[in-house]
C-alpha positions as CSV (number, residue, x, y, z in Angstrom):
1,M,74.1,35.9,-65.2
2,P,71.2,36.3,-62.7
3,D,68.4,38.6,-63.9
4,L,67.8,41.4,-61.5
5,T,64.2,41.8,-62.8
6,G,63.1,38.6,-60.9
7,M,65.2,39.1,-57.7
8,Q,63.8,39.6,-54.3
9,R,65.2,42.4,-52.0
10,E,67.4,40.1,-50.1
11,D,68.9,38.6,-53.2
12,L,69.8,42.0,-54.6
13,A,71.3,42.9,-51.2
14,D,73.5,39.8,-51.3
15,A,74.6,40.8,-54.9
16,L,75.5,44.3,-53.7
17,L,77.5,42.9,-50.8
18,S,79.4,40.7,-53.2
19,A,80.1,43.7,-55.4
20,G,81.8,45.4,-52.4
21,V,79.1,47.8,-51.3
22,P,79.6,48.5,-47.5
23,K,76.9,46.9,-45.4
24,P,75.5,50.2,-44.1
25,L,74.9,51.4,-47.7
26,V,73.3,48.2,-49.1
27,A,69.7,48.9,-48.2
28,R,69.8,52.4,-49.7
29,R,71.6,51.3,-52.8
30,A,69.1,48.4,-53.3
31,T,66.1,50.7,-52.9
32,R,67.4,53.1,-55.5
33,I,68.2,50.3,-58.0
34,R,64.8,48.8,-57.6
35,T,63.1,52.2,-58.1
36,W,65.0,52.8,-61.3
37,V,64.2,49.3,-62.6
38,Y,60.5,48.9,-61.6
39,R,59.3,52.5,-61.6
40,R,61.4,54.3,-64.2
41,G,62.0,51.4,-66.6
42,M,65.8,51.5,-66.7
43,T,67.4,48.6,-68.5
44,S,71.1,49.4,-68.0
45,F,73.3,50.1,-65.0
46,E,75.1,52.7,-67.0
47,T,72.0,54.9,-66.9
48,M,71.9,54.8,-63.0
49,T,74.1,57.8,-62.6
50,G,73.4,58.1,-58.9
51,L,75.6,55.1,-58.4
52,P,79.5,55.2,-58.4
53,A,80.9,54.4,-61.8
54,S,82.9,51.6,-60.3
55,L,79.8,50.0,-58.8
56,R,77.9,50.3,-62.1
57,S,80.7,48.5,-63.9
58,Q,80.8,45.8,-61.2
59,L,77.1,45.2,-61.3
60,A,77.0,45.1,-65.1
61,G,79.4,42.2,-65.0
62,R,77.4,40.3,-62.4
63,L,73.7,40.9,-63.2
64,T,71.5,41.5,-66.2
65,I,68.3,43.6,-66.3
66,G,66.1,41.5,-68.6
67,R,63.3,42.8,-70.7
68,P,61.5,40.4,-73.1
69,A,61.0,41.8,-76.6
70,I,57.6,42.6,-78.1
71,S,57.9,41.0,-81.5
72,R,54.3,41.9,-82.5
73,R,51.6,44.2,-81.2
74,L,48.0,44.0,-82.3
75,V,45.5,46.7,-81.3
76,S,41.8,45.9,-81.3
77,R,39.0,48.2,-82.3
78,D,38.1,48.4,-78.6
79,G,41.6,49.5,-77.6
80,T,42.7,46.1,-76.3
81,R,46.4,45.4,-77.1
82,K,47.8,41.9,-77.6
83,Y,51.5,41.5,-77.4
84,L,53.5,38.5,-78.8
85,I,56.5,38.5,-76.5
86,R,59.7,36.8,-77.5
87,L,61.8,35.4,-74.6
88,A,65.5,35.2,-74.5
89,D,65.5,31.5,-75.7
90,G,63.3,32.3,-78.6
91,Q,60.1,30.9,-77.1
92,E,57.0,33.1,-77.3
93,I,54.0,34.0,-75.0
94,E,51.1,36.3,-75.3
95,T,50.2,39.2,-73.0
96,V,47.1,41.3,-73.2
97,F,46.3,44.9,-72.0
98,I,42.7,45.8,-71.5
99,P,41.9,49.5,-71.1
100,D,38.8,50.6,-69.2
101,E,37.6,54.0,-68.2
102,N,39.0,53.9,-64.7
103,R,41.6,51.2,-64.9
104,G,43.9,49.2,-67.1
105,T,44.3,45.5,-66.7
106,L,47.3,43.5,-67.8
107,C,46.7,39.8,-68.4
108,V,50.0,37.9,-68.1
109,S,51.1,34.4,-68.8
110,S,52.8,32.0,-66.4
111,Q,53.8,29.2,-68.8
112,V,54.7,28.8,-72.5
113,G,51.8,26.7,-73.6
114,C,49.7,24.7,-71.1
115,T,49.5,21.1,-69.8
116,L,45.8,21.1,-68.9
117,T,44.3,20.5,-72.4
118,C,40.9,22.1,-71.7
119,P,39.3,21.5,-75.1
120,F,37.3,24.8,-75.3
121,C,40.5,26.8,-74.7
122,H,42.8,27.6,-77.6
123,T,45.9,27.6,-75.3
124,G,45.0,24.1,-74.3
125,T,45.6,22.9,-77.8
126,Q,49.3,23.9,-77.4
127,R,51.6,21.6,-75.6
128,L,53.4,22.8,-72.5
129,V,56.8,24.0,-73.5
130,R,58.1,25.2,-70.2
131,N,57.4,27.3,-67.1
132,L,58.3,31.0,-67.1
133,S,60.8,32.4,-64.6
134,A,59.9,35.1,-62.1
135,A,61.9,37.5,-64.2
136,E,59.9,36.6,-67.3
137,I,56.6,37.1,-65.5
138,V,57.6,40.5,-64.2
139,G,59.2,41.3,-67.5
140,Q,55.8,41.2,-69.2
141,V,54.6,44.0,-67.0
142,L,57.7,46.1,-67.7
143,A,57.5,45.4,-71.5
144,A,53.9,46.5,-71.5
145,R,54.7,49.7,-69.5
146,D,57.4,50.4,-72.1
147,D,54.9,50.1,-74.9
148,L,52.2,52.1,-73.1
149,D,54.7,54.8,-72.0
150,D,53.6,54.1,-68.4
151,W,56.8,55.5,-66.8
152,E,56.0,59.2,-67.2
153,D,55.4,60.1,-63.6
154,P,56.7,57.3,-61.2
155,H,55.4,59.2,-58.2
156,N,51.8,59.5,-59.5
157,R,50.4,56.0,-59.1
158,S,46.9,57.3,-59.8
159,G,48.0,58.2,-63.3
160,R,49.2,54.7,-64.1
161,R,47.8,53.0,-67.2
162,I,48.4,49.5,-65.7
163,T,46.4,49.5,-62.5
164,N,45.4,45.8,-62.2
165,L,47.1,42.5,-63.0
166,V,45.5,39.1,-63.7
167,L,47.2,35.8,-64.1
168,M,44.8,34.6,-66.8
169,G,47.1,34.4,-69.8
170,M,48.8,31.3,-71.1
171,G,49.3,28.5,-68.7
172,E,48.2,27.4,-65.2
173,P,49.8,29.7,-62.5
174,L,49.5,27.1,-59.8
175,L,51.5,24.6,-61.8
176,N,54.4,27.1,-61.7
177,P,53.9,28.2,-58.1
178,D,57.5,29.2,-57.0
179,A,58.0,31.6,-59.9
180,V,54.5,33.0,-59.6
181,V,54.8,33.7,-55.9
182,Q,58.3,35.3,-56.4
183,A,57.0,37.5,-59.3
184,M,53.9,38.6,-57.4
185,R,56.0,39.6,-54.4
186,I,57.8,42.0,-56.7
187,V,54.5,43.2,-58.2
188,R,53.2,43.9,-54.7
189,D,56.4,45.3,-53.2
190,D,56.3,49.1,-52.7
191,E,59.9,49.1,-53.9
192,G,58.8,47.0,-56.8
193,I,55.9,47.6,-59.1
194,G,53.7,48.6,-56.2
195,L,50.3,47.1,-56.9
196,S,48.1,46.2,-53.9
197,R,47.2,42.5,-53.4
198,R,43.6,43.3,-54.1
199,R,44.6,44.5,-57.6
200,I,46.1,41.1,-58.4
201,T,43.8,38.2,-59.5
202,L,45.1,34.7,-60.0
203,S,42.9,32.4,-62.1
204,T,43.2,28.7,-61.6
205,S,41.6,25.7,-63.2
206,G,41.5,24.0,-59.8
207,I,45.0,23.0,-58.6
208,V,43.7,22.5,-55.0
209,P,47.1,22.3,-53.2
210,G,48.2,25.6,-54.6
211,I,45.1,27.5,-53.7
212,Q,46.0,27.9,-50.0
213,R,49.5,28.8,-50.9
214,A,48.3,31.6,-53.2
215,G,46.2,33.0,-50.4
216,R,48.9,32.9,-47.8
217,E,51.9,34.0,-49.8
218,I,50.4,36.4,-52.4
219,G,47.1,37.4,-50.7
220,C,45.6,38.0,-54.1
221,M,42.0,37.8,-55.3
222,L,41.1,34.3,-56.5
223,A,39.3,33.3,-59.8
224,V,38.3,29.7,-60.4
225,S,37.6,28.4,-63.9
226,L,34.6,26.2,-63.0
227,H,32.7,25.9,-66.3
228,A,30.6,22.9,-65.3
229,T,28.3,21.8,-62.5
230,T,28.9,18.0,-62.6
231,D,32.1,16.0,-62.4
232,A,31.2,14.1,-65.5
233,L,31.1,17.2,-67.7
234,R,33.9,19.0,-65.9
235,D,36.2,15.9,-66.3
236,H,35.8,16.6,-70.0
237,L,35.9,20.4,-70.1
238,V,38.6,20.8,-67.4
239,P,40.5,17.5,-67.2
240,I,42.3,18.4,-64.0
241,N,38.9,17.8,-62.4
242,R,39.7,14.1,-62.5
243,K,42.4,14.7,-59.9
244,Y,40.7,17.5,-58.0
245,P,36.9,17.0,-58.4
246,I,34.4,19.8,-57.8
247,A,33.6,19.0,-54.1
248,E,37.3,19.1,-53.2
249,L,37.8,22.3,-55.2
250,L,34.9,24.1,-53.5
251,D,36.2,23.0,-50.1
252,A,39.5,24.7,-50.9
253,C,37.6,27.8,-52.0
254,R,35.6,27.9,-48.7
255,A,39.0,27.8,-46.8
256,Y,40.6,30.5,-48.9
257,P,42.3,33.1,-46.6
258,R,40.4,36.4,-46.0
259,L,37.3,35.2,-47.9
260,S,34.5,37.6,-47.2
261,N,31.8,39.6,-49.0
262,A,34.5,42.2,-49.6
263,E,36.9,39.7,-51.1
264,R,34.7,37.3,-53.0
265,I,35.9,34.4,-55.2
266,L,35.2,34.9,-58.8
267,F,33.9,31.8,-60.5
268,E,34.4,31.9,-64.2
269,Y,31.8,30.0,-66.3
270,V,32.1,29.8,-70.1
271,M,28.8,29.5,-71.8
272,L,28.8,26.6,-74.2
273,K,25.7,25.9,-76.3
274,D,23.7,22.8,-75.2
275,L,26.5,21.7,-72.9
276,N,26.5,23.6,-69.6
277,D,23.9,26.3,-70.2
278,S,20.6,24.8,-69.1
279,T,18.3,26.0,-66.3
280,E,19.2,22.8,-64.4
281,D,22.9,23.8,-64.7
282,A,22.1,27.3,-63.3
283,H,20.2,25.9,-60.3
284,R,22.9,23.3,-59.7
285,L,25.6,26.0,-59.8
286,V,23.7,28.0,-57.1
287,R,23.5,24.9,-54.9
288,L,27.2,24.1,-55.3
289,I,28.5,27.5,-54.2
290,D,26.0,27.9,-51.4
291,G,27.8,29.6,-48.5
292,I,30.8,30.9,-50.5
293,P,31.0,34.6,-50.9
294,A,31.2,34.7,-54.7
295,K,30.6,36.4,-57.9
296,I,29.9,34.4,-61.1
297,N,31.4,35.7,-64.3
298,L,29.5,34.3,-67.3
299,I,31.8,34.2,-70.3
300,P,30.3,33.9,-73.8
301,F,32.5,31.4,-75.6
302,N,35.0,33.0,-77.9
303,P,35.6,30.9,-81.0
304,W,38.9,30.1,-82.4
305,P,40.0,28.2,-85.6
306,G,39.1,24.5,-85.4
307,S,37.0,24.8,-82.2
308,P,34.1,22.3,-82.1
309,Y,32.1,24.5,-79.7
310,Q,29.5,27.2,-80.1
311,C,28.5,30.0,-77.8
312,S,25.2,29.9,-76.0
313,G,22.5,32.1,-77.4
314,P,21.8,35.5,-75.8
315,D,18.4,34.4,-74.4
316,R,19.9,31.4,-72.8
317,I,22.7,33.3,-71.3
318,D,20.3,35.9,-69.9
319,R,18.0,33.2,-68.4
320,F,21.1,31.6,-66.8
321,A,22.2,34.9,-65.4
322,R,18.7,35.7,-64.0
323,I,18.6,32.4,-62.1
324,V,22.0,33.1,-60.5
325,N,21.2,36.7,-59.8
326,D,17.9,35.7,-58.1
327,A,19.8,33.5,-55.8
328,G,21.8,36.5,-54.6
329,Y,24.9,36.2,-56.6
330,S,26.2,38.8,-58.9
331,S,26.5,37.3,-62.4
332,P,27.6,39.8,-65.0
333,V,28.1,38.6,-68.6
334,R,31.6,39.4,-69.6
335,T,31.9,41.6,-72.7
336,P,34.6,40.0,-75.0
337,R,37.6,42.3,-75.4
338,G,39.8,42.1,-78.4
339,P,38.0,39.2,-80.3
340,D,39.1,40.7,-83.6
341,I,42.7,40.2,-82.7
342,M,42.2,36.8,-80.9
343,A,42.9,38.5,-77.5
344,A,39.7,37.4,-75.8
345,C,39.4,34.9,-73.0
346,G,40.4,31.4,-74.2
347,Q,41.9,32.6,-77.5
348,L,45.6,33.0,-76.6
349,R,48.1,30.7,-78.4
350,T,51.6,30.9,-79.9
351,K,53.6,28.8,-82.3
352,S,56.3,27.9,-79.7
353,L,57.3,24.3,-79.9
354,H,58.8,22.0,-77.3
355,P,62.6,21.6,-78.1
356,K,63.2,18.3,-79.7
357,A,65.8,16.0,-78.2
358,P,68.9,15.6,-80.4
359,V,68.8,12.6,-82.7
360,V,71.4,10.0,-81.7
361,T,73.1,8.3,-84.6
362,K,76.1,6.0,-84.8
363,R,78.0,9.0,-85.9
364,T,77.1,11.2,-82.9
365,A,76.5,8.6,-80.1
366,N,80.2,8.6,-79.0
367,R,81.0,12.2,-79.8
368,V,82.6,14.1,-76.9
369,P,80.7,17.3,-76.0
370,G,82.3,20.3,-77.5
371,Q,83.8,18.5,-80.5
């Protein structure tokens, strides 16, 4: 059955019409249902006592209200929470909640695994299993709100624990664009989760054709995983660069909708010892982004088992940051969150495996399905 969690307003309206709701009542009914699901966390039509019993029964037979299961929760010393989330088909993803003094950021996944194979990223060592649906992306938010008891006062948005959302988890969001756009419309919708577009950040490794679509259809803040200042090095660190090289990527950034000093692009730059952390790299970075309203987020490399890389030393990171700062760009050094539970940037990975094709033998080759 269709999952209401990932449905747009118009899709829910069509479902209500099919269930026999009179057309003049459809909009009101749809608004109440969406409020119950996205703001109060209801997972059953039976609990929606404001609806006629006959309609509740009808909808229960036509729609599901999905919620992925949190199969494991780890809490870091710094308060960061990492969730291992099991999807309906048994596949798993990781989602991270990062609490700060004045906000709480949820880092959500868009794919099971990843296809980009960036060698410094733990997720990149896991093969792509499949894309997530819009319902599975939204479901991560709802599951985290369950765990955080974030439904206490649905009318007091300033009291929410999840105030920001970043698509920086497992996978490349712009390689699953339809589901991501659909999910973020629900996240932005006042009848949905109700986050403003400026509280949503999409991080991409540089899928150039998808960048403009994200700006037009989501209107979110953009983060770009740059990590190198030459095509030769970026081809190795971020292999999608072979298809969309740096110059093409930066042209897409310059054309990003609503780009301004108030809505700057965040360039993410992982600091790898003796690879991309020289003074020459810092000066080259400044020249590359010239004219782009931007902020540079320097990310100390977070190690993971089997990684061949090391983090740049503190002195070298500080020197790199000073060069970028002196050129007029804010370049904070990101404080790793949740490294003790492998929840920091670049450390997410699950044991989900790509389903194997059935083995065809002489005994099964001519079997009729269902026998």
